BAPA-808036 format. One record per residue (C-alpha): x, y, z; residue in one letter. Coordinates in steps of 0.2 Angstrom, whole numbers, plus 5000, padded with zeros to 4 digits. Layout:
<pts>
XYZA/...
</pts>
This chain:
<pts>
520650554914M/521050734908K/520650884919E/518850944919V/518651114911K/517851254921K/516151304917M/515951474909S/514851594918R/513051574915L/512151714905T/510951814916R/509351884909K/508752034919R/507052104919S/505552144930N/504651994923K/505751844921T/506751724931T/507851584923I/508351424932L/509851344924L/510551164927F/512151154917A/513150994918I/514850944910M/515350764908F/517050694904I/517450514905G/517750334898L/516650234910G/517150354924F/516350524925A/516850694931A/515350804933L/515050984937S/513451074937A/512651244940T/510851264944L/510451454942G/509051574945I/509351754938T/508451924938S/507852014953I/507052184949A/506252304961I/505152454955I/504552554970G/503552434981N/503352304966I/504652164965S/504952004955F/506151894966D/506251704963V/507751624971H/508351464980F/508451424998A/508751275010N/509851145000V/509850975007E/510850825000V/509850665001K/510550515011E/511350385000G/512050504988S/513850484982M/515150594990E/515250754979A/516950834974V/515950994978S/514250974986P/512751064980A/512851244988T/511951404985I/513451524981N/512751664971A/512651834980S/510751844976D/510451654980N/510151614961T/511351484958Q/511751304965I/513351234960N/514051054963F/515250934955S/515450744955L/516650614950H/515650464945L/516650304945T/515350164947T/513750124938P/512350144950G/513050294959Q/511850444961F/511850614968Y/510150694974E/509750854983F/508250954987E/508051144987T/506651274989D/506151384975I/505451544984V/504451684977N/504851824988N/504251964977G/502552044976T/502151974959L/501451804955D/502551694943A/502251554932Y/503451424923L/503451484905S/504751364898S/505851214901I/507251174890E/508451024891L/509951054879L/511450964875G/510950784881L/510950674866D/510350494864E/512050424867T/512350514883T/510650464889K/511150284889K/512250304904Y/511750474912L/510050524918N/509550694926V/507750704934T/506950854942Y/505250844951K/504250924965Y/504650844982I/503050754982S/503550674965G/502450784955G/502950824938K/503651004935I/502551074920R/502451224909I/501251354916N/501451294934D/500951444945L/502151504959L/501151644969K/501951784978S/502451724995G/502451544990E/503851414991T/503951254981E/505251114986R/506051024971I/507250874970K/508550854957V/509450684954K/510950634943V/511050454940D/512550354933F/511450214926L/511750044932Y/511049934918D/512349984905I/513649894894T/515449954888L/514649984871D/513550114880D/515050214886L/516050334876P/517550254867K/518750394872E/518750544884E/517350654880T/516650824886S/514850854886I/513951004891D/512051004894F/510951134902T/509151134909L/508351304908N/506751334918M/506051504915T/504851594927Y/503851744921T/502751864929Q/500951794929D/499651874918N/498351744920G/499251614911T/499851514926G/498951364932I/498851314950E/499551144950R/498650994958D/499750964973K/499050794976A/499750734959E/501350624960I/502450544946V/502850364952V/503850224944D/503050054945I/503849904936L/504950034927G/503450124920Q/503050304924E/501350334931M/500250474938I/499650454955A/498750564968Y/498950574987I/497350494994D/497050615009N/496650774999M/495550834985K/496150794967S/495650754950K/494450614954Y/494150654973V/493050794977T/493050774996G/494250905005K/494950765016T/495250645002G/494450474998I/493050405009N/493450225010F/491750185017G/491050215000R/491350144983A/492650214970S/491850334958S/492150494948D/492150594964T/492850464976N/494450394968G/494950314952K/496650274946G/498250264956L/498450334973Y/499850364986L/499350305004R/499550465014A/500750435029G/501950335018S/502550475007E/504150495017N/504550315018D/505950235009R/504650144998Y/502950244998P/501450134996I/500450154980Y/498750064976Y/497550064961F/495750104964R/494150104954G/494050114935G/494550244923K/493950314907D/495550294897I/494950334879D/493750474884G/492150384878D/491250404895G/491450224899I/492550164913D/493950054904D/494949934914T/496450014923I/498149994914N/498749874927N/498749704918H/500349604919V/501049444911L/502149354923F/502649164924G/501449124909G/499949194918F/498849354919C/498949464934W/498349634939K/499349764949I/498449794966V/499749894976R/501549914981T/502349864997T/503449935011E/504849845003Q/504549924986G/503849764978G/502349764967T/500849654973K/499849564960L/498249464960I/497949314949Y/496849354933D/496849194923G/497749114908V/498249234893P/497349214877N/498449264862N/499549364875N/497949464880Q/497249464898C/495349494896N/494649354907N/493049364917T/492149254930G/492849094936T/494249104922D/495049234934T/495249104947Q/496348944949I/494848854956G/493748844971K/494148784989S/493448785006Q/494448895018F/494448765031N/493448605033T/492648665049N/491948825056T/491548785074D/493148835083A/494248995084L/495648905075A/494648885059D/494849075054I/496749045053G/497749035036Y/498748915048M/498048865064Y/498348765080G/497248675092E/495348665089R/494248705104Y/492448675097A/491048785104Y/489648715115T/487948795118S/486448785130W/484748855131D/484349015142D/484848955159T/485449065173A/487149015181Y/488349085193V/489649185183Y/491449245188G/492449385181S/494049275180D/494649105186V/496049025196T/496648855192Y/497548735204S/497648545206G/496348515192G/495048635199V/494448795193Y/493748935205T/492749075199L/493349255204T/492049365211N/490649255207P/488949335204S/487649335218T/486149355206S/485949225193D/485449325178T/485949325160V/486549505161A/488049435171N/488849365155I/489249545150K/490549565163T/490749395170K/491049265156H/491649115166Y/490448985173T/490448815180C/488648785173K/488048775190Q/486748885200T/487548885217T/489348825216N/490948915210G/492148775208T/492348645194C/493548535184S/492848605167T/492448795166V/491548875152Y/491949045144Y/490349115137V/490749225122Y/489049255115S/487249245119Y/485949245105Y/484149195102N/484049115119G/485649015118K/487349045127A/488848995116Y/490448955125A/492148865124I/492648735137A/494248755147L/494948595154T/496748615161G/497048785153E/497248945163K/495949055154N/495249105138I/496849195133E/497749035133E/496448955122I/496549095110I/498449075110G/498448895107K/497048915093S/498149035084F/499748945084E/500348915066N/500548725066K/499248665053N/498848725035D/497148785031S/496248695016S/496448855006I/498348865009K/498548685004T/497648724988F/498648874984I/500348794989D/499948644977T/499548764963W/501048874966F/502248724966A/501548654950E/501448814941N/502548954948L/503948884958L/505248924944S/504849104946Q/505049114965E/506749204964S/505849354957K/504649364971L/504749464987E/504649375004D/503149485008A/502049495023V/500349415021W/499149475035C/497849355043N/497449475057D/496649365071R/496749505084S/495449525097I/494549705098A/495049815112S/493249795119G/493649615122G/492949455115Y/491149505118L/490549645108V/488849695112D/488549815127S/486749755129D/486649565126L/484749575127T/484649665111T/486049575102L/485249545085T/486749545073N/487649395080G/489349475080K/490749465093T/492349555092N/493449435084L/494449475068G/495549625065G/494449695051Y/492949705062E/493949765077A/494649915067R/493149955057R/491549945067L/491050095057N/491450075039L/490950255034S/492450315044S/493650175039A/495450195038T/496150035030P/497849975035G/499149945022L/500749945032K/501249775039D/501149825057E/499649935055E/498649805046A/499249655057C/499549695075Q/500349525080N/501849455071I/501049285073T/499749335060D/501049415048R/501449265037F/503149265028T/504249125021K/505949165028N/505849335036D/505649315055I/505949505058L/504449565049L/503449405050G/503249235057N/504249135044G/502948995042K/502449005024L/502948865012T/503048974997Y/503049164994T/501149174989V/499549224998G/497949314997L/497349494998L/496649565013T/494949655016A/495949815018D/496749795001E/495049754993L/494349915002T/495650034995V/495349954978A/493650024978G/492349904985R/490649984989G/489049954998E/487949804995T/486749904985S/488049994975S/488149974956N/489850044956D/491149904950V/492949884956S/494249834944Y/494449674954L/492649624951Y/492449484938T/490749424941G/491149294955H/491649304973E/493349254980F/494149234997F/495249355005N/496349325020L/495449435033S/494449355047P/492749445050Y/491949395066V/491449245077A/489649235075A/488449215089S/487749055083D/489448985087G/490148975069S/491549075063V/491249195049S/492549265036R/492649415025T/492549385006I/492449494991F/490749464984Y/489549524971R/489949684961K/491149794972S/490549764990H/491249655003L/490049525010N/490249415025F/489849235023L/489949085035I/491348975027T/491848795029G/490848635029F/490248625011T/490548805005Y/491848824992S/492349004986G/493449064972G/495349074974V/496449204967R/498249194973P/499349344975S/501149364973V/502349514975V/503749554962L/505349614969K/505649804969H/506949794955D/505849684943I/505349794928I/504149774913A/505149744896I/503649784885S/501749824885G/500649964891D/499749884905G/498049864895S/497149704894S/497649694875S/499449734878N/499949694896P/501549734904Y/502749584901V/503949544916V/505549474910E/
</pts>
């Protein structure tokens, strides 16, 4: 390769009104690239106490960047230039750095022009230069930079990976291209940018998203989306970044609500339709591993995805055949300990038990035989005077004059019962139904799927297995079983969990196929169901709400989150039901609900065509 020519000095434009940022890059190579670049800001002027001063500060090269011949450095005497040079040798290499743009003058400034010069269509086949705000927001004409403010941006140079020899120059070539960004003194033209806005790449498609914990285009609340309320024009529509994940390797994005795409005042379906494996899907969110989570949406009709009702389901299934044991809330489950009940009878209760030689002995047995002892002393031998027995009962609920309990025979305590119940030995009815469908219809596509975590959160709330502080007024029939209820007793202040460990406290409940670091490695295939948290961020509302989430199709369908253990002894589950709200139904026995499986495309899978609408869905190769 021939030696790289030195850059000519960038032209400076001086005035008291204008600052120019310049990116100038030279490229020479035949499959291998030598790159040099200058990012420049020019013009500092001071008139009395009035100054116009926009400059760079705090350059930081991002981890993973290739080693530079000359790293990005602020080297002009007035902090108006950043220079760097690279020698690209392997497709897939990149160089990325961040820098502050500081308005240290007394005058407000706005971005009056952006020009990218000298980068032709041939060069774009193998070289890409991007520039964004650190949040991912797009840098736009008229963006306001007020006096005293700082904006941090990131600049990235990519030697594209997906190229062929035909894409590269046939001989050594010198290419100069420049990015000009001009800031001018603001005279009312500048527009304060929406700092909640982000540009994100999903399936290789550029989309606009918003951070969900602040006010933005469709969110009027100062603290962001209220997840206890339905999606709406003022409480979130479109694509959002989950606050708290923005600095992760793979931030989490999710779709919420509807969106008026064509401006006719009617909420159209969000552009999140996908054709994959011969079926229609909708994008729900991205994952911590960078994958794209989809929910089944039926069979395409002339390559269009406009199904409603039961056509969006693979069929109906029971969740489990029975609902009278803790095990029955599991996507997989262990031993079944069915509940027993008796009428209002005052027995001796203990706060715990010891077990030896086949005999249980109550700890701190009650001296007064009142039902109130159940609140703090759940164990009883079902006797009025004795504190020892071969079978002891843990009373977990008292409702309508009946006590509901689980019998222990040979086990240490209720914690051991729970542990054995939640062992992942047996497939639930719905898991068997989904696995059969997947094996028959999607197994050939499994190599494209992420070994994602599917959360069946069976954790017990911090308050213990018994929820109500005053059993004599217990009317809702709920005990503190199930992660969703445990974390969200007050839905108006709900904070749904989307990160794996945040949504699922116990690794036993994090279902994966092969991954035993993030999950339990118990799945047969890389397929599962959405959680109540994911349905919540998607825009579910209250029972009385007429707002409709984009996931609503006219019929209920199961999700993977347990709700509570009901006081009548049965186990209840959360399902997505009627319009956009979550409803809680007792499942099992004869009840069959809709089934809409979910899969996660790997982070490097992209759409090769389509715009994401129902009439022209993204097509995944």
